[in-house]
PQR file of N, CA, C, O and H, with PARSE charges and radii, in Angstrom:
ATOM      1  N   MET A   1       7.835  17.776   4.656 -0.4000 1.5000
ATOM      2  CA  MET A   1       8.421  16.619   5.286 -0.0000 2.0000
ATOM      3  C   MET A   1       8.433  15.462   4.293  0.5500 1.7000
ATOM      4  O   MET A   1       7.446  15.253   3.589 -0.5500 1.4000
ATOM      5  N   PHE A   2       9.506  14.720   4.223 -0.4000 1.5000
ATOM      6  CA  PHE A   2       9.667  13.574   3.324 -0.0000 2.0000
ATOM      7  C   PHE A   2       9.577  13.969   1.855  0.5500 1.7000
ATOM      8  O   PHE A   2       9.498  13.091   0.996 -0.5500 1.4000
ATOM      9  H   PHE A   2      10.308  14.890   4.796  0.4000 1.0000
ATOM     10  N   GLY A   3       9.587  15.265   1.538 -0.4000 1.5000
ATOM     11  CA  GLY A   3       9.434  15.699   0.162 -0.0000 2.0000
ATOM     12  C   GLY A   3       7.999  15.601  -0.342  0.5500 1.7000
ATOM     13  O   GLY A   3       7.758  15.653  -1.548 -0.5500 1.4000
ATOM     14  H   GLY A   3       9.651  15.979   2.236  0.4000 1.0000
ATOM     15  N   TRP A   4       7.049  15.461   0.573 -0.4000 1.5000
ATOM     16  CA  TRP A   4       5.645  15.340   0.202 -0.0000 2.0000
ATOM     17  C   TRP A   4       5.081  16.673  -0.249  0.5500 1.7000
ATOM     18  O   TRP A   4       5.573  17.737   0.126 -0.5500 1.4000
ATOM     19  H   TRP A   4       7.244  15.419   1.553  0.4000 1.0000
ATOM     20  N   GLU A   5       4.031  16.593  -1.068 -0.4000 1.5000
ATOM     21  CA  GLU A   5       3.221  17.755  -1.417 -0.0000 2.0000
ATOM     22  C   GLU A   5       1.875  17.552  -0.731  0.5500 1.7000
ATOM     23  O   GLU A   5       1.458  16.417  -0.504 -0.5500 1.4000
ATOM     24  H   GLU A   5       3.631  15.728  -1.373  0.4000 1.0000
ATOM     25  N   TYR A   6       1.191  18.654  -0.398 -0.4000 1.5000
ATOM     26  CA  TYR A   6      -0.028  18.551   0.404 -0.0000 2.0000
ATOM     27  C   TYR A   6      -1.220  19.155  -0.311  0.5500 1.7000
ATOM     28  O   TYR A   6      -1.120  20.215  -0.929 -0.5500 1.4000
ATOM     29  H   TYR A   6       1.530  19.577  -0.582  0.4000 1.0000
ATOM     30  N   ASP A   7      -2.351  18.467  -0.219 -0.4000 1.5000
ATOM     31  CA  ASP A   7      -3.638  18.973  -0.686 -0.0000 2.0000
ATOM     32  C   ASP A   7      -4.458  19.248   0.562  0.5500 1.7000
ATOM     33  O   ASP A   7      -5.021  18.330   1.158 -0.5500 1.4000
ATOM     34  H   ASP A   7      -2.433  17.606   0.283  0.4000 1.0000
ATOM     35  N   ILE A   8      -4.523  20.515   0.955 -0.4000 1.5000
ATOM     36  CA  ILE A   8      -5.220  20.896   2.179 -0.0000 2.0000
ATOM     37  C   ILE A   8      -6.728  20.748   1.970  0.5500 1.7000
ATOM     38  O   ILE A   8      -7.281  21.256   0.995 -0.5500 1.4000
ATOM     39  H   ILE A   8      -4.065  21.260   0.471  0.4000 1.0000
ATOM     40  N   GLY A   9      -7.375  20.059   2.884 -0.4000 1.5000
ATOM     41  CA  GLY A   9      -8.797  19.784   2.777 -0.0000 2.0000
ATOM     42  C   GLY A   9      -9.674  20.982   3.073  0.5500 1.7000
ATOM     43  O   GLY A   9      -9.245  21.972   3.665 -0.5500 1.4000
ATOM     44  H   GLY A   9      -6.926  19.647   3.677  0.4000 1.0000
ATOM     45  N   VAL A  10     -10.909  20.859   2.643 -0.4000 1.5000
ATOM     46  CA  VAL A  10     -11.905  21.916   2.833 -0.0000 2.0000
ATOM     47  C   VAL A  10     -12.520  21.794   4.234  0.5500 1.7000
ATOM     48  O   VAL A  10     -12.442  20.731   4.850 -0.5500 1.4000
ATOM     49  H   VAL A  10     -11.258  20.055   2.161  0.4000 1.0000
ATOM     50  N   PRO A  11     -13.122  22.861   4.734 -0.5600 1.5000
ATOM     51  CA  PRO A  11     -13.714  22.827   6.073  0.2800 2.0000
ATOM     52  C   PRO A  11     -14.768  21.731   6.254  0.5500 1.7000
ATOM     53  O   PRO A  11     -14.908  21.197   7.354 -0.5500 1.4000
ATOM     54  N   GLU A  12     -15.514  21.384   5.195 -0.4000 1.5000
ATOM     55  CA  GLU A  12     -16.534  20.335   5.324 -0.0000 2.0000
ATOM     56  C   GLU A  12     -15.943  18.996   5.751  0.5500 1.7000
ATOM     57  O   GLU A  12     -16.640  18.171   6.341 -0.5500 1.4000
ATOM     58  H   GLU A  12     -15.400  21.818   4.301  0.4000 1.0000
ATOM     59  N   TYR A  13     -14.662  18.777   5.457 -0.4000 1.5000
ATOM     60  CA  TYR A  13     -13.979  17.542   5.865 -0.0000 2.0000
ATOM     61  C   TYR A  13     -13.023  17.802   7.016  0.5500 1.7000
ATOM     62  O   TYR A  13     -12.086  17.035   7.236 -0.5500 1.4000
ATOM     63  H   TYR A  13     -14.096  19.448   4.978  0.4000 1.0000
ATOM     64  N   GLY A  14     -13.257  18.878   7.748 -0.4000 1.5000
ATOM     65  CA  GLY A  14     -12.443  19.168   8.926 -0.0000 2.0000
ATOM     66  C   GLY A  14     -11.010  19.539   8.594  0.5500 1.7000
ATOM     67  O   GLY A  14     -10.132  19.423   9.450 -0.5500 1.4000
ATOM     68  H   GLY A  14     -14.018  19.501   7.570  0.4000 1.0000
ATOM     69  N   GLY A  15     -10.750  19.987   7.358 -0.4000 1.5000
ATOM     70  CA  GLY A  15      -9.383  20.331   6.978 -0.0000 2.0000
ATOM     71  C   GLY A  15      -8.515  19.113   6.717  0.5500 1.7000
ATOM     72  O   GLY A  15      -7.293  19.234   6.626 -0.5500 1.4000
ATOM     73  H   GLY A  15     -11.463  20.081   6.663  0.4000 1.0000
ATOM     74  N   TYR A  16      -9.132  17.931   6.595 -0.4000 1.5000
ATOM     75  CA  TYR A  16      -8.369  16.701   6.339 -0.0000 2.0000
ATOM     76  C   TYR A  16      -7.463  16.923   5.139  0.5500 1.7000
ATOM     77  O   TYR A  16      -7.914  17.401   4.098 -0.5500 1.4000
ATOM     78  H   TYR A  16     -10.124  17.833   6.670  0.4000 1.0000
ATOM     79  N   THR A  17      -6.221  16.587   5.276 -0.4000 1.5000
ATOM     80  CA  THR A  17      -5.215  16.874   4.263 -0.0000 2.0000
ATOM     81  C   THR A  17      -4.613  15.589   3.726  0.5500 1.7000
ATOM     82  O   THR A  17      -4.266  14.688   4.490 -0.5500 1.4000
ATOM     83  H   THR A  17      -5.855  16.199   6.121  0.4000 1.0000
ATOM     84  N   ASN A  18      -4.488  15.509   2.402 -0.4000 1.5000
ATOM     85  CA  ASN A  18      -3.796  14.386   1.770 -0.0000 2.0000
ATOM     86  C   ASN A  18      -2.377  14.809   1.443  0.5500 1.7000
ATOM     87  O   ASN A  18      -2.139  15.916   0.959 -0.5500 1.4000
ATOM     88  H   ASN A  18      -4.769  16.241   1.782  0.4000 1.0000
ATOM     89  N   ALA A  19      -1.439  13.916   1.713 -0.4000 1.5000
ATOM     90  CA  ALA A  19      -0.042  14.142   1.368 -0.0000 2.0000
ATOM     91  C   ALA A  19       0.303  13.241   0.192  0.5500 1.7000
ATOM     92  O   ALA A  19      -0.051  12.062   0.175 -0.5500 1.4000
ATOM     93  H   ALA A  19      -1.632  13.017   2.106  0.4000 1.0000
ATOM     94  N   ARG A  20       0.999  13.807  -0.794 -0.4000 1.5000
ATOM     95  CA  ARG A  20       1.368  13.047  -1.980 -0.0000 2.0000
ATOM     96  C   ARG A  20       2.888  12.925  -2.073  0.5500 1.7000
ATOM     97  O   ARG A  20       3.623  13.859  -1.750 -0.5500 1.4000
ATOM     98  H   ARG A  20       1.287  14.765  -0.780  0.4000 1.0000
ATOM     99  N   ALA A  21       3.336  11.770  -2.515 -0.4000 1.5000
ATOM    100  CA  ALA A  21       4.747  11.513  -2.793 -0.0000 2.0000
ATOM    101  C   ALA A  21       4.824  10.954  -4.204  0.5500 1.7000
ATOM    102  O   ALA A  21       4.200   9.935  -4.503 -0.5500 1.4000
ATOM    103  H   ALA A  21       2.739  11.012  -2.777  0.4000 1.0000
ATOM    104  N   GLY A  22       5.575  11.603  -5.065 -0.4000 1.5000
ATOM    105  CA  GLY A  22       5.679  11.141  -6.439 -0.0000 2.0000
ATOM    106  C   GLY A  22       4.347  11.165  -7.162  0.5500 1.7000
ATOM    107  O   GLY A  22       4.117  10.348  -8.053 -0.5500 1.4000
ATOM    108  H   GLY A  22       6.082  12.430  -4.822  0.4000 1.0000
ATOM    109  N   GLY A  23       3.459  12.091  -6.794 -0.4000 1.5000
ATOM    110  CA  GLY A  23       2.168  12.205  -7.446 -0.0000 2.0000
ATOM    111  C   GLY A  23       1.101  11.248  -6.946  0.5500 1.7000
ATOM    112  O   GLY A  23      -0.036  11.291  -7.417 -0.5500 1.4000
ATOM    113  H   GLY A  23       3.646  12.755  -6.070  0.4000 1.0000
ATOM    114  N   ARG A  24       1.450  10.381  -5.997 -0.4000 1.5000
ATOM    115  CA  ARG A  24       0.477   9.410  -5.457 -0.0000 2.0000
ATOM    116  C   ARG A  24       0.198   9.715  -3.999  0.5500 1.7000
ATOM    117  O   ARG A  24       1.086  10.153  -3.267 -0.5500 1.4000
ATOM    118  H   ARG A  24       2.373  10.346  -5.614  0.4000 1.0000
ATOM    119  N   THR A  25      -1.044   9.482  -3.576 -0.4000 1.5000
ATOM    120  CA  THR A  25      -1.403   9.724  -2.183 -0.0000 2.0000
ATOM    121  C   THR A  25      -0.599   8.805  -1.284  0.5500 1.7000
ATOM    122  O   THR A  25      -0.588   7.588  -1.475 -0.5500 1.4000
ATOM    123  H   THR A  25      -1.765   9.127  -4.170  0.4000 1.0000
ATOM    124  N   ALA A  26       0.079   9.393  -0.296 -0.4000 1.5000
ATOM    125  CA  ALA A  26       0.933   8.633   0.608 -0.0000 2.0000
ATOM    126  C   ALA A  26       0.401   8.625   2.035  0.5500 1.7000
ATOM    127  O   ALA A  26       0.668   7.690   2.790 -0.5500 1.4000
ATOM    128  H   ALA A  26       0.071  10.381  -0.141  0.4000 1.0000
ATOM    129  N   ALA A  27      -0.351   9.662   2.413 -0.4000 1.5000
ATOM    130  CA  ALA A  27      -0.831   9.754   3.791 -0.0000 2.0000
ATOM    131  C   ALA A  27      -1.973  10.745   3.867  0.5500 1.7000
ATOM    132  O   ALA A  27      -2.146  11.589   2.988 -0.5500 1.4000
ATOM    133  H   ALA A  27      -0.567  10.421   1.800  0.4000 1.0000
ATOM    134  N   GLY A  28      -2.736  10.630   4.913 -0.4000 1.5000
ATOM    135  CA  GLY A  28      -3.783  11.592   5.214 -0.0000 2.0000
ATOM    136  C   GLY A  28      -3.573  12.098   6.628  0.5500 1.7000
ATOM    137  O   GLY A  28      -3.182  11.344   7.519 -0.5500 1.4000
ATOM    138  H   GLY A  28      -2.596   9.944   5.627  0.4000 1.0000
ATOM    139  N   LEU A  29      -3.833  13.362   6.822 -0.4000 1.5000
ATOM    140  CA  LEU A  29      -3.610  13.984   8.127 -0.0000 2.0000
ATOM    141  C   LEU A  29      -4.853  14.750   8.533  0.5500 1.7000
ATOM    142  O   LEU A  29      -5.440  15.472   7.727 -0.5500 1.4000
ATOM    143  H   LEU A  29      -4.150  13.974   6.097  0.4000 1.0000
ATOM    144  N   GLY A  30      -5.244  14.595   9.759 -0.4000 1.5000
ATOM    145  CA  GLY A  30      -6.408  15.331  10.225 -0.0000 2.0000
ATOM    146  C   GLY A  30      -6.416  15.456  11.724  0.5500 1.7000
ATOM    147  O   GLY A  30      -5.850  14.634  12.444 -0.5500 1.4000
ATOM    148  H   GLY A  30      -4.768  14.009  10.414  0.4000 1.0000
ATOM    149  N   GLY A  31      -7.058  16.483  12.170 -0.4000 1.5000
ATOM    150  CA  GLY A  31      -7.224  16.706  13.591 -0.0000 2.0000
ATOM    151  C   GLY A  31      -8.623  16.306  14.005  0.5500 1.7000
ATOM    152  O   GLY A  31      -9.378  15.746  13.210 -0.5500 1.4000
ATOM    153  H   GLY A  31      -7.518  17.150  11.585  0.4000 1.0000
ATOM    154  N   PRO A  32      -8.969  16.594  15.248 -0.5600 1.5000
ATOM    155  CA  PRO A  32     -10.311  16.243  15.718  0.2800 2.0000
ATOM    156  C   PRO A  32     -11.385  17.031  14.974  0.5500 1.7000
ATOM    157  O   PRO A  32     -11.204  18.207  14.657 -0.5500 1.4000
ATOM    158  N   MET A  33     -12.483  16.376  14.707 -0.4000 1.5000
ATOM    159  CA  MET A  33     -13.605  17.038  14.050 -0.0000 2.0000
ATOM    160  C   MET A  33     -14.312  17.929  15.059  0.5500 1.7000
ATOM    161  O   MET A  33     -14.459  17.549  16.221 -0.5500 1.4000
ATOM    162  H   MET A  33     -12.630  15.421  14.964  0.4000 1.0000
ATOM    163  N   PRO A  34     -14.752  19.109  14.635 -0.5600 1.5000
ATOM    164  CA  PRO A  34     -15.469  19.990  15.563  0.2800 2.0000
ATOM    165  C   PRO A  34     -16.708  19.299  16.134  0.5500 1.7000
ATOM    166  O   PRO A  34     -17.500  18.713  15.396 -0.5500 1.4000
ATOM    167  N   GLY A  35     -16.862  19.376  17.439 -0.4000 1.5000
ATOM    168  CA  GLY A  35     -18.022  18.795  18.096 -0.0000 2.0000
ATOM    169  C   GLY A  35     -17.917  17.313  18.392  0.5500 1.7000
ATOM    170  O   GLY A  35     -18.773  16.758  19.081 -0.5500 1.4000
ATOM    171  H   GLY A  35     -16.218  19.853  18.038  0.4000 1.0000
ATOM    172  N   ALA A  36     -16.869  16.655  17.878 -0.4000 1.5000
ATOM    173  CA  ALA A  36     -16.707  15.214  18.133 -0.0000 2.0000
ATOM    174  C   ALA A  36     -16.099  15.011  19.520  0.5500 1.7000
ATOM    175  O   ALA A  36     -15.362  15.872  20.003 -0.5500 1.4000
ATOM    176  H   ALA A  36     -16.174  17.105  17.319  0.4000 1.0000
ATOM    177  N   PRO A  37     -16.397  13.889  20.162 -0.5600 1.5000
ATOM    178  CA  PRO A  37     -15.785  13.632  21.466  0.2800 2.0000
ATOM    179  C   PRO A  37     -14.274  13.471  21.315  0.5500 1.7000
ATOM    180  O   PRO A  37     -13.795  13.037  20.267 -0.5500 1.4000
ATOM    181  N   PRO A  38     -13.535  13.813  22.346 -0.5600 1.5000
ATOM    182  CA  PRO A  38     -12.077  13.683  22.257  0.2800 2.0000
ATOM    183  C   PRO A  38     -11.645  12.227  22.131  0.5500 1.7000
ATOM    184  O   PRO A  38     -12.221  11.340  22.761 -0.5500 1.4000
ATOM    185  N   VAL A  39     -10.637  11.997  21.321 -0.4000 1.5000
ATOM    186  CA  VAL A  39     -10.059  10.662  21.148 -0.0000 2.0000
ATOM    187  C   VAL A  39      -8.544  10.796  21.177  0.5500 1.7000
ATOM    188  O   VAL A  39      -8.015  11.858  20.852 -0.5500 1.4000
ATOM    189  H   VAL A  39     -10.170  12.717  20.810  0.4000 1.0000
ATOM    190  N   PRO A  40      -7.838   9.737  21.560 -0.5600 1.5000
ATOM    191  CA  PRO A  40      -6.376   9.809  21.549  0.2800 2.0000
ATOM    192  C   PRO A  40      -5.846   9.853  20.114  0.5500 1.7000
ATOM    193  O   PRO A  40      -6.531   9.430  19.183 -0.5500 1.4000
ATOM    194  N   ALA A  41      -4.649  10.356  19.942 -0.4000 1.5000
ATOM    195  CA  ALA A  41      -4.004  10.372  18.628 -0.0000 2.0000
ATOM    196  C   ALA A  41      -3.849   8.938  18.142  0.5500 1.7000
ATOM    197  O   ALA A  41      -3.475   8.051  18.910 -0.5500 1.4000
ATOM    198  H   ALA A  41      -4.093  10.700  20.698  0.4000 1.0000
ATOM    199  N   THR A  42      -4.137   8.718  16.871 -0.4000 1.5000
ATOM    200  CA  THR A  42      -4.061   7.366  16.317 -0.0000 2.0000
ATOM    201  C   THR A  42      -3.498   7.386  14.907  0.5500 1.7000
ATOM    202  O   THR A  42      -3.457   8.425  14.247 -0.5500 1.4000
ATOM    203  H   THR A  42      -4.440   9.438  16.248  0.4000 1.0000
ATOM    204  N   TRP A  43      -3.069   6.223  14.464 -0.4000 1.5000
ATOM    205  CA  TRP A  43      -2.721   5.973  13.070 -0.0000 2.0000
ATOM    206  C   TRP A  43      -3.818   5.079  12.526  0.5500 1.7000
ATOM    207  O   TRP A  43      -4.211   4.113  13.180 -0.5500 1.4000
ATOM    208  H   TRP A  43      -3.102   5.379  15.000  0.4000 1.0000
ATOM    209  N   SER A  44      -4.305   5.381  11.365 -0.4000 1.5000
ATOM    210  CA  SER A  44      -5.321   4.555  10.720 -0.0000 2.0000
ATOM    211  C   SER A  44      -4.838   4.168   9.332  0.5500 1.7000
ATOM    212  O   SER A  44      -4.042   4.878   8.718 -0.5500 1.4000
ATOM    213  H   SER A  44      -3.986   6.166  10.835  0.4000 1.0000
ATOM    214  N   LEU A  45      -5.321   3.053   8.855 -0.4000 1.5000
ATOM    215  CA  LEU A  45      -4.968   2.562   7.536 -0.0000 2.0000
ATOM    216  C   LEU A  45      -6.222   2.526   6.680  0.5500 1.7000
ATOM    217  O   LEU A  45      -7.251   1.999   7.102 -0.5500 1.4000
ATOM    218  H   LEU A  45      -5.968   2.477   9.354  0.4000 1.0000
ATOM    219  N   TYR A  46      -6.141   3.081   5.481 -0.4000 1.5000
ATOM    220  CA  TYR A  46      -7.266   3.108   4.560 -0.0000 2.0000
ATOM    221  C   TYR A  46      -6.877   2.408   3.269  0.5500 1.7000
ATOM    222  O   TYR A  46      -5.715   2.429   2.863 -0.5500 1.4000
ATOM    223  H   TYR A  46      -5.304   3.509   5.137  0.4000 1.0000
ATOM    224  N   PHE A  47      -7.861   1.789   2.627 -0.4000 1.5000
ATOM    225  CA  PHE A  47      -7.645   1.132   1.349 -0.0000 2.0000
ATOM    226  C   PHE A  47      -8.613   1.689   0.316  0.5500 1.7000
ATOM    227  O   PHE A  47      -9.764   1.984   0.638 -0.5500 1.4000
ATOM    228  H   PHE A  47      -8.805   1.772   2.957  0.4000 1.0000
ATOM    229  N   ALA A  48      -8.164   1.832  -0.894 -0.4000 1.5000
ATOM    230  CA  ALA A  48      -9.051   2.177  -2.002 -0.0000 2.0000
ATOM    231  C   ALA A  48      -9.442   0.876  -2.678  0.5500 1.7000
ATOM    232  O   ALA A  48      -8.607  -0.016  -2.837 -0.5500 1.4000
ATOM    233  H   ALA A  48      -7.229   1.592  -1.155  0.4000 1.0000
ATOM    234  N   THR A  49     -10.703   0.756  -3.080 -0.4000 1.5000
ATOM    235  CA  THR A  49     -11.186  -0.472  -3.682 -0.0000 2.0000
ATOM    236  C   THR A  49     -12.319  -0.178  -4.656  0.5500 1.7000
ATOM    237  O   THR A  49     -12.989   0.851  -4.560 -0.5500 1.4000
ATOM    238  H   THR A  49     -11.381   1.480  -2.951  0.4000 1.0000
ATOM    239  N   ASN A  50     -12.518  -1.079  -5.575 -0.4000 1.5000
ATOM    240  CA  ASN A  50     -13.647  -0.972  -6.493 -0.0000 2.0000
ATOM    241  C   ASN A  50     -14.843  -1.780  -6.018  0.5500 1.7000
ATOM    242  O   ASN A  50     -15.937  -1.626  -6.560 -0.5500 1.4000
ATOM    243  H   ASN A  50     -11.975  -1.914  -5.653  0.4000 1.0000
ATOM    244  N   ASP A  51     -14.658  -2.654  -5.000 -0.4000 1.5000
ATOM    245  CA  ASP A  51     -15.752  -3.487  -4.497 -0.0000 2.0000
ATOM    246  C   ASP A  51     -15.563  -3.728  -3.007  0.5500 1.7000
ATOM    247  O   ASP A  51     -15.098  -4.791  -2.596 -0.5500 1.4000
ATOM    248  H   ASP A  51     -13.769  -2.779  -4.560  0.4000 1.0000
ATOM    249  N   ILE A  52     -15.925  -2.739  -2.204 -0.4000 1.5000
ATOM    250  CA  ILE A  52     -15.672  -2.820  -0.767 -0.0000 2.0000
ATOM    251  C   ILE A  52     -16.373  -3.996  -0.106  0.5500 1.7000
ATOM    252  O   ILE A  52     -15.800  -4.638   0.774 -0.5500 1.4000
ATOM    253  H   ILE A  52     -16.303  -1.875  -2.539  0.4000 1.0000
ATOM    254  N   GLU A  53     -17.606  -4.292  -0.516 -0.4000 1.5000
ATOM    255  CA  GLU A  53     -18.331  -5.396   0.106 -0.0000 2.0000
ATOM    256  C   GLU A  53     -17.592  -6.719  -0.078  0.5500 1.7000
ATOM    257  O   GLU A  53     -17.443  -7.486   0.873 -0.5500 1.4000
ATOM    258  H   GLU A  53     -18.072  -3.771  -1.231  0.4000 1.0000
ATOM    259  N   ALA A  54     -17.133  -6.986  -1.288 -0.4000 1.5000
ATOM    260  CA  ALA A  54     -16.401  -8.227  -1.562 -0.0000 2.0000
ATOM    261  C   ALA A  54     -15.072  -8.256  -0.810  0.5500 1.7000
ATOM    262  O   ALA A  54     -14.675  -9.299  -0.290 -0.5500 1.4000
ATOM    263  H   ALA A  54     -17.253  -6.363  -2.061  0.4000 1.0000
ATOM    264  N   ASP A  55     -14.389  -7.122  -0.753 -0.4000 1.5000
ATOM    265  CA  ASP A  55     -13.091  -7.087  -0.071 -0.0000 2.0000
ATOM    266  C   ASP A  55     -13.234  -7.282   1.436  0.5500 1.7000
ATOM    267  O   ASP A  55     -12.425  -7.981   2.045 -0.5500 1.4000
ATOM    268  H   ASP A  55     -14.712  -6.275  -1.176  0.4000 1.0000
ATOM    269  N   VAL A  56     -14.252  -6.674   2.042 -0.4000 1.5000
ATOM    270  CA  VAL A  56     -14.479  -6.866   3.475 -0.0000 2.0000
ATOM    271  C   VAL A  56     -14.880  -8.310   3.753  0.5500 1.7000
ATOM    272  O   VAL A  56     -14.414  -8.904   4.725 -0.5500 1.4000
ATOM    273  H   VAL A  56     -14.909  -6.106   1.547  0.4000 1.0000
ATOM    274  N   ALA A  57     -15.735  -8.877   2.917 -0.4000 1.5000
ATOM    275  CA  ALA A  57     -16.144 -10.274   3.094 -0.0000 2.0000
ATOM    276  C   ALA A  57     -14.932 -11.199   3.019  0.5500 1.7000
ATOM    277  O   ALA A  57     -14.801 -12.119   3.826 -0.5500 1.4000
ATOM    278  H   ALA A  57     -16.115  -8.395   2.127  0.4000 1.0000
ATOM    279  N   ARG A  58     -14.059 -10.961   2.068 -0.4000 1.5000
ATOM    280  CA  ARG A  58     -12.860 -11.800   1.926 -0.0000 2.0000
ATOM    281  C   ARG A  58     -11.925 -11.634   3.125  0.5500 1.7000
ATOM    282  O   ARG A  58     -11.363 -12.611   3.620 -0.5500 1.4000
ATOM    283  H   ARG A  58     -14.166 -10.213   1.412  0.4000 1.0000
ATOM    284  N   ALA A  59     -11.764 -10.412   3.583 -0.4000 1.5000
ATOM    285  CA  ALA A  59     -10.924 -10.175   4.755 -0.0000 2.0000
ATOM    286  C   ALA A  59     -11.484 -10.920   5.971  0.5500 1.7000
ATOM    287  O   ALA A  59     -10.730 -11.525   6.732 -0.5500 1.4000
ATOM    288  H   ALA A  59     -12.221  -9.618   3.181  0.4000 1.0000
ATOM    289  N   ALA A  60     -12.806 -10.873   6.150 -0.4000 1.5000
ATOM    290  CA  ALA A  60     -13.445 -11.587   7.265 -0.0000 2.0000
ATOM    291  C   ALA A  60     -13.222 -13.090   7.146  0.5500 1.7000
ATOM    292  O   ALA A  60     -12.979 -13.762   8.149 -0.5500 1.4000
ATOM    293  H   ALA A  60     -13.419 -10.381   5.532  0.4000 1.0000
ATOM    294  N   GLU A  61     -13.302 -13.626   5.922 -0.4000 1.5000
ATOM    295  CA  GLU A  61     -13.028 -15.052   5.703 -0.0000 2.0000
ATOM    296  C   GLU A  61     -11.620 -15.415   6.147  0.5500 1.7000
ATOM    297  O   GLU A  61     -11.375 -16.525   6.619 -0.5500 1.4000
ATOM    298  H   GLU A  61     -13.499 -13.081   5.108  0.4000 1.0000
ATOM    299  N   LEU A  62     -10.698 -14.472   5.992 -0.4000 1.5000
ATOM    300  CA  LEU A  62      -9.297 -14.703   6.357 -0.0000 2.0000
ATOM    301  C   LEU A  62      -9.014 -14.424   7.828  0.5500 1.7000
ATOM    302  O   LEU A  62      -7.873 -14.537   8.277 -0.5500 1.4000
ATOM    303  H   LEU A  62     -10.897 -13.570   5.608  0.4000 1.0000
ATOM    304  N   GLY A  63     -10.063 -14.055   8.586 -0.4000 1.5000
ATOM    305  CA  GLY A  63      -9.907 -13.879  10.027 -0.0000 2.0000
ATOM    306  C   GLY A  63      -9.806 -12.439  10.513  0.5500 1.7000
ATOM    307  O   GLY A  63      -9.577 -12.209  11.700 -0.5500 1.4000
ATOM    308  H   GLY A  63     -10.989 -13.963   8.222  0.4000 1.0000
ATOM    309  N   VAL A  64      -9.970 -11.482   9.635 -0.4000 1.5000
ATOM    310  CA  VAL A  64      -9.922 -10.081  10.044 -0.0000 2.0000
ATOM    311  C   VAL A  64     -11.153  -9.743  10.858  0.5500 1.7000
ATOM    312  O   VAL A  64     -12.261 -10.146  10.506 -0.5500 1.4000
ATOM    313  H   VAL A  64     -10.157 -11.670   8.671  0.4000 1.0000
ATOM    314  N   LYS A  65     -10.969  -9.004  11.949 -0.4000 1.5000
ATOM    315  CA  LYS A  65     -12.103  -8.513  12.720 -0.0000 2.0000
ATOM    316  C   LYS A  65     -12.373  -7.077  12.283  0.5500 1.7000
ATOM    317  O   LYS A  65     -11.506  -6.213  12.409 -0.5500 1.4000
ATOM    318  H   LYS A  65     -10.069  -8.677  12.235  0.4000 1.0000
ATOM    319  N   VAL A  66     -13.555  -6.829  11.778 -0.4000 1.5000
ATOM    320  CA  VAL A  66     -13.921  -5.495  11.308 -0.0000 2.0000
ATOM    321  C   VAL A  66     -14.389  -4.685  12.514  0.5500 1.7000
ATOM    322  O   VAL A  66     -15.381  -5.030  13.156 -0.5500 1.4000
ATOM    323  H   VAL A  66     -14.259  -7.531  11.675  0.4000 1.0000
ATOM    324  N   HIS A  67     -13.668  -3.607  12.817 -0.4000 1.5000
ATOM    325  CA  HIS A  67     -13.996  -2.764  13.967 -0.0000 2.0000
ATOM    326  C   HIS A  67     -14.896  -1.592  13.578  0.5500 1.7000
ATOM    327  O   HIS A  67     -15.704  -1.128  14.383 -0.5500 1.4000
ATOM    328  H   HIS A  67     -12.863  -3.326  12.295  0.4000 1.0000
ATOM    329  N   VAL A  68     -14.754  -1.122  12.350 -0.4000 1.5000
ATOM    330  CA  VAL A  68     -15.548  -0.002  11.848 -0.0000 2.0000
ATOM    331  C   VAL A  68     -16.094  -0.425  10.504  0.5500 1.7000
ATOM    332  O   VAL A  68     -15.323  -0.858   9.647 -0.5500 1.4000
ATOM    333  H   VAL A  68     -14.098  -1.499  11.696  0.4000 1.0000
ATOM    334  N   PRO A  69     -17.400  -0.318  10.285 -0.5600 1.5000
ATOM    335  CA  PRO A  69     -17.956  -0.727   8.999  0.2800 2.0000
ATOM    336  C   PRO A  69     -17.347   0.077   7.846  0.5500 1.7000
ATOM    337  O   PRO A  69     -16.958   1.232   8.020 -0.5500 1.4000
ATOM    338  N   ALA A  70     -17.272  -0.537   6.694 -0.4000 1.5000
ATOM    339  CA  ALA A  70     -16.750   0.131   5.503 -0.0000 2.0000
ATOM    340  C   ALA A  70     -17.647   1.311   5.159  0.5500 1.7000
ATOM    341  O   ALA A  70     -18.863   1.250   5.343 -0.5500 1.4000
ATOM    342  H   ALA A  70     -17.588  -1.475   6.553  0.4000 1.0000
ATOM    343  N   MET A  71     -17.044   2.383   4.659 -0.4000 1.5000
ATOM    344  CA  MET A  71     -17.808   3.562   4.295 -0.0000 2.0000
ATOM    345  C   MET A  71     -17.048   4.359   3.255  0.5500 1.7000
ATOM    346  O   MET A  71     -15.827   4.252   3.141 -0.5500 1.4000
ATOM    347  H   MET A  71     -16.056   2.432   4.510  0.4000 1.0000
ATOM    348  N   SER A  72     -17.768   5.143   2.511 -0.4000 1.5000
ATOM    349  CA  SER A  72     -17.153   6.072   1.579 -0.0000 2.0000
ATOM    350  C   SER A  72     -16.862   7.352   2.361  0.5500 1.7000
ATOM    351  O   SER A  72     -17.733   7.864   3.065 -0.5500 1.4000
ATOM    352  H   SER A  72     -18.760   5.230   2.604  0.4000 1.0000
ATOM    353  N   VAL A  73     -15.640   7.865   2.237 -0.4000 1.5000
ATOM    354  CA  VAL A  73     -15.303   9.083   2.982 -0.0000 2.0000
ATOM    355  C   VAL A  73     -15.235  10.308   2.094  0.5500 1.7000
ATOM    356  O   VAL A  73     -15.524  11.414   2.550 -0.5500 1.4000
ATOM    357  H   VAL A  73     -14.933   7.449   1.665  0.4000 1.0000
ATOM    358  N   ALA A  74     -14.863  10.138   0.851 -0.4000 1.5000
ATOM    359  CA  ALA A  74     -14.796  11.270  -0.081 -0.0000 2.0000
ATOM    360  C   ALA A  74     -14.312  10.744  -1.415  0.5500 1.7000
ATOM    361  O   ALA A  74     -13.608   9.736  -1.466 -0.5500 1.4000
ATOM    362  H   ALA A  74     -14.628   9.239   0.481  0.4000 1.0000
ATOM    363  N   PRO A  75     -14.674  11.405  -2.481 -0.5600 1.5000
ATOM    364  CA  PRO A  75     -14.152  10.974  -3.791  0.2800 2.0000
ATOM    365  C   PRO A  75     -12.643  11.203  -3.854  0.5500 1.7000
ATOM    366  O   PRO A  75     -12.121  12.141  -3.251 -0.5500 1.4000
ATOM    367  N   LEU A  76     -11.956  10.340  -4.586 -0.4000 1.5000
ATOM    368  CA  LEU A  76     -10.506  10.498  -4.746 -0.0000 2.0000
ATOM    369  C   LEU A  76     -10.185  11.410  -5.894  0.5500 1.7000
ATOM    370  O   LEU A  76      -9.012  11.658  -6.176 -0.5500 1.4000
ATOM    371  H   LEU A  76     -12.380   9.578  -5.076  0.4000 1.0000
TER
END
């Protein structure tokens, strides 16, 4: 779809899959994690950063409400 290429994730990450367009990550796709409570289908936005603490602090200064604490999900 969209001419994307896919990197299918390993079972440890629930099969989470990265989609690439032009060699760059364009999207991530995943289903429910085994054993996790059911949740509705959602779209989420992720950012890559070299200093997450500073970026979250700056976003909060600008009025962003942080709903989920920053975390590392996997190496890129």
